[in-house]
N, C-alpha and C positions, 0 to 999 in steps of 0.2 A: 478328361484331360489324356489319360494315360493311352486311351484306346485310338486317339487322334494320331498319333506317332509324330508329334510335334514337340520340340523342345520347350517353346512357351507355354502349349497347352500341358505340358508334364509338369513344368513349374508352377502353374497357377494351380492346377490340381493338387499339388502338394501341399501349396500354401493353403488353399482354402480346406483341406483336409484337415491340418493342423490347426487352423483358426477355428474350426467349428469344434474338434475336440475341445480346444482350451476353454474357449469363451461358454459352452456348454455345461462345464463345470462352474465355473463363476454364475452362470444364469441360473442353474438351480440351486446354490447355497444362496443367493439374494433372496429366494421368496420361502425360504425355512421359516424366518421370523414371521411370517404370515400364519405358518402352519401352527407356530408357538402362541401367539397371541389369540387367533381366531378361533386356535382349539380344535379345528376341523380342516380335512383336505378336500372337502367338497366348496365348488367354486359358488353355488347358489347359498350355501351357509355362510360363506365369508361376506359376500354382499350383504346378507342380512343382519349379519352381526354390525357392519358398519352402520346400517339403517337404525337399528333399535338401540344402539350406542348414541348415534348423533353425532359421530365423528366417522370421517373418512381417514384410511388408513394412513394415507400421506401426511395427515396433520398429527399422528402418533409418533414421536421420536426416533424409535429404532425403525420403524418402518418408512420414515422420512429419508433417512439413509438407505435402506435397501431400495427404494422406488428410484433413487438417483442411480446406484447401483446396477439395477435392472435395466435402466434405459441405457447406459453405456454398453452394457452386454448385449441387449437386445439388438442396437444398432450393429455392433461387431458382429452377431450371429446371422444377421440379413446380409452382410457384406456390402452396406453401403458407405459411401465418403462419411467420414476420413478413414473408413478401414476396409477399403476396397481392394487392399494389394492382392487379392488373387486374381483381380481383373483389370490391374492398372495399366492403361493404354499407354502411359509414357515408357513402362517397362517391358510388358509382356504383350504388345498388341491388344489382347482380350482376353489372357488367360485361358482358363480351361474353355472359355467360347469360341475360341480362335477361330475353329474349324467348323463351328456349327451356324445355319444361316436358316431363314425361312421358318417354317412350322417347329423345327427342332430347337431354334432358338428362341422362339416365342413360348415354348414350354416352359424352359428355364427362366426367361424374365417373368413369365406369369406366375411361376412357383416362389420366385423370391418375393415379388409384392404381394402373394398373397401371405407370405411369412411375416410382412411388415403389418397387415393388418391383422393377423392373428395375434402378435406380440402386443400389438396396441390395445386389442380386446382384452386380453389377459392382464395387462396393466390396469385399465378401467376397473376390472373385477376385484384385483388384488389391492389396488391403491386409491381407485378414487371413488368407490361407493357403486360401483357396479350401475345398476338403473335407478338407484337413489337420487331424488331431486330433493334439494332443500325445502323442508316445512311443507312437502307434499305426504299426504296420508291415504288411506284406502278410501276416506270420504271427501279427499279434497285436500284444499290448501288450508294450513293452520296457520298464521302467521304469530311471531311472539306477543303475548300481553293480551289485552281485552280493551279493544277500541271501536269506535265508530266514526265514520267521517261523512259528512253530507256535502254533494258536491254544490258549489254555489249556483244558485240560478235555477235548480233542478230540485227535483224530488229522489235523486239518486242517492241511496246509501251504501257506503262502503265499510263494510266491517273486517274483523281480525281473520274471519270464516270465510272460504268460498269453496261451498259445496260442489261436486261433478260426480256424473256418473261413474260409475267404475271402469267401463271402458273406456272413457276418457283418460282417467288415471294411467291405466295401462298404455295407451298410445301416449302420453306425454311421458312415462318413463321410457317407452323403447326408443322413441326420438331423440330424448336427454342422453341414453346410453350411445347411441349411434353418433351423437353429437361430439361426446367425449372421445369417442374413437377416432373421430375426422381431425380433432384437435390434435393427438398425440401422432396420427400420422403425418399431419402438418408440421409438427415440431420437428419430427425427423427428417421430413423434408428440406426444413429450412436449415438444420445442423449440415445436410447433404450439399447444399449449394452454397453454404458459409465457409466450412473449414478445409483445410487444405490435408493431402494424405499423409498419414503416419508411414514412417520406414517401417520394413517387417521386423526388425529387431525392437524397436518402439513398441510395437503392436503387442509383441510377444512378453515384453516387460511389462506393459501396463495390466495384462492381465496375469501374469504369475508372481507379479512383485507387488500389483496395486490392487486390482480389483479382487483377487482371490484372498489376500490376508486380511482385507478389509471386510469382507464377506464374513469369514470366519470369526473375525472380532466383533462384529454384529451380532452374529449369533450369540456368542457366549455373553455379551451384554443384555441382550432380548432374554435370554435364558435368566440371570441374574434377576434381572427385573419383574419377570413374569412369577418366578419365585417370591420376590418381596410383597407384588400385587396380592398374590393369591394366600 
């Protein structure tokens, strides 16, 4: 934006830089409770913890709050509506992208949407069980209880266990992981198409007076719960 020698681009670049720095702090603090509860910094360990304990992080109260705060910070970090003040067409023409077109604009555009995908994938691992599928284990599906059901007029018997080859289990887990990512991307796009744009001062106040204090309080509460739990 600065290199464009354009007042609109300069203003958009300043807004983008300050927004990115602000919401990166909040985004980082929202995932600290995950480290405390999962007791690991490794993403695969976090997903494995949720699978082993039978609870996705979203259904654990401190992580429920963390996931909501993460969603707000992630949308702001990707500069999507209603947090798109760096590119506000009604105010700044196109913000820091005003002087860019063709492949240069395409690179910025692609990079921002890759960020949407990555943040959605991280949310799935941190809060929604990663590749975990309910009642799916290494040997196949194992539904609650012990029961058998005979399909009328046939000899087919349905039981609480449905055995699968290991490659089929892996395939289901990969597809379910991608499905969760797509759902979170769809949610971000629904918010983008539904809500109006914030004013810039409202955007900064939401971060420094809203998300940041709530994230710190959530870390404190999570620490107390972890101490009592263990």
